[in-house]
LOMARBA-317887 format. One record per residue: residue in three letters; x, y, z of N, C-alpha, C, O in turn. Coordinates in steps of 0.05 Angstrom, whole numbers, plus 5000, padded with zeros to 4 digits. Layout:
ALAXYZXYZXYZXYZ
...
//
This chain:
UNK501249744996500050034997501750214997501650364978
UNK503750255016506550475018507250544988506950774978
UNK508250354975509050324952506550514934507350724923
UNK503550444933501950534911502150874919501751054904
UNK502950894944502051184952504951314937504751534926
UNK507251194937509451344926508651374901508251604893
UNK508051124880507951184857505151454852504951584831
UNK503651494870501551704858503051944870502352144857
UNK504852004889506252194895508352354868508652584859
UNK509352114864510852164838509552214807510652304787
UNK507252124808505852184785504252454782503752564761
UNK503752534805502652824808505052934811504753144800
UNK507652914821509453124814510353094785511953254777
UNK509552914770510652984744508553124733509253304717
UNK505753104736504053144717502853494723501953664708
UNK503453484748503253784763506053854777506153774800
UNK508453994768510554064779510254274794508554454789
UNK511754274814512054554830512654804820511555014826
UNK514954764801517254944791516454874758516954674744
UNK515055114751515355004713518155104701519655304705
UNK518154914688520554964669520155174653518155204638
UNK522655374655522955604636525055544615525755754604
UNK526455304607528555304593531055274599531655254623
UNK533055254582535355154592536955444593536455624577
UNK539055454613540755714607542655644584542755434572
UNK543955884582546255834558548555664567549955534552
UNK548855674589551555564604550455214595551855094580
UNK547955074605547254854593547054754561547454554547
UNK546354964558546554934523549354874512550054704496
UNK550955104527553554934509555254744522557254654511
UNK554454654554554954424555554854204547556654034549
UNK551354184531550753934520552553964490554253794483
UNK551854204477553354134458555954024453556453864435
UNK558054144476560654034473561053764483563253654482
UNK558953644494558453414508558053234478559053024473
UNK556153404460555253204438558253224421558953014410
UNK559553414417561953374405564153194405565553094387
UNK564353164436565752934445565452694447567352544453
UNK563252614442561152414432562052364403562752134397
UNK562052504390561552524366565352414351565652254333
UNK567452564365569752544361570852284368572452154354
UNK569752204396570051924403569151644383570351434379
UNK567151724375566251564348567851564320568451374306
UNK568251854316569751834295572651704293573451584272
UNK574151734318576351534323576851274321578751154311
UNK573451174339573550924337573250774309574650574303
UNK571350884291571150824256573850844252575150634249
UNK575051074251578051064231579550814246581050654234
UNK578950814271581450564284580850264276582350064279
UNK577750274264576750004259577049964230577549734221
UNK576550224210578950234183581150134177581649984159
UNK583150274203585850154194586249854204588049714196
UNK584349774222585049464231584449294205585949114197
UNK582149364193581249234168583549294137583949144119
UNK584449544141586049524125588749324126589549174108
UNK589849364146591849184160591248824151592848644144
UNK588548834156587748494150587648464124588648274113
UNK586748584116586148574083588548454067590748554073
UNK588648254046590748154041591448344012593648414002
UNK589448384004589848583976590248853976589648983955
UNK591548993999592149214004596549164013598049004024
UNK596649344002600449334008601049264042602849104049
UNK599349424064599649414083599049084095600548964111
UNK596748984084595948724095598448504080599348314092
UNK599048584056600448384042603248334052604448124051
UNK604348594065606648604081606548364108608248194114
UNK604348444119604648304143603848034151603947924173
UNK602547944121602547624116604947504111605947314123
UNK606147624089609147444085611047624095611447854089
UNK612447464112614947614125617847614103618447464085
UNK619047854113621647854091621847994072620548204069
UNK623447914059623548014030621447934013620648113997
UNK620647744012617647623995615247814002613247823987
UNK615347984028613048144032613248454023611448614019
UNK615848464020616348744005615448703973613948863961
UNK616448473961615448393937612948403933612048513913
UNK611448323950607748293942607348513952605048593946
UNK608248643963607049013966607549093948606049283945
UNK608949083930609949293909608249203889607049373876
UNK607848923883606248773858603348903866602049063853
UNK602348773900599448863902599249143895597349183880
UNK601049403905600449593902600049743874598849953871
UNK600949623858599949723830598449603818598649603794
UNK596149433831594249363816591649413830591549393854
UNK590049453818587049543826584849313825585549083821
UNK582549383829581449043835580048963807579148733804
UNK579849193785579849013764581848923746581448863722
UNK584348923761587248713752586148413768585748203756
UNK585948443791585248233811583148013800582947773805
UNK581448183783579048003767579747933746578647723739
UNK581348013728582447893709584747713713585447543697
UNK585947773737588447553746587147263752587547043742
UNK585447383776583947103783582446893756583046653755
UNK580747013738579446913710582146763693581946553680
UNK584446903696586246763679587146483689587246263678
UNK587746573710588246343734585546103736586245883727
UNK583546103743581845993740581545853711580245643707
UNK582645983694581345833664584545633656584845463639
UNK586045723671589145543665588645273679589345053670
UNK586745343709587345083724584844913708584944663705
UNK583145043700580244843688581644633670581444393673
UNK583244773651584044683630586844443637587644283620
UNK587644473656589144283670587744053690588543833696
UNK585944163696583843903710582543783689581743553694
UNK581843913660580143793647582043543633581043343623
UNK584543593633586543443615586543203634586443003620
UNK586643143657587342973671584542813680584542583687
UNK582242973678580242823680577842793658575642883657
UNK579442603640577442713614574142553617573642383634
UNK572642663599569842513604570042233595571342133577
UNK568242133611567641863607565341823582563241953579
UNK566341593563563641583546562141303554559941243544
//
């Protein structure tokens, strides 16, 4: 019963407040703007950090290729991969696929 009384008091204080809201002060507005800008910067930094980790993990980027293959071979693949774009990768994949298919069909002839 005591809880019902408390909720009734809270409901009355919300619906009929003793002090009317007269708006925010300039200081409160400035504080809210600064807070939103700070949150925006944190989100921006988090996104940039995630993009950088994706770049490092992607083997098609020079950074990713260097991290996958150690030593001198890594620098060579970095130079090769940095000069290619996605269309070049598609053409390279298609030519490798057709070559492998020809070799595979040579050893596995059709049965009659």
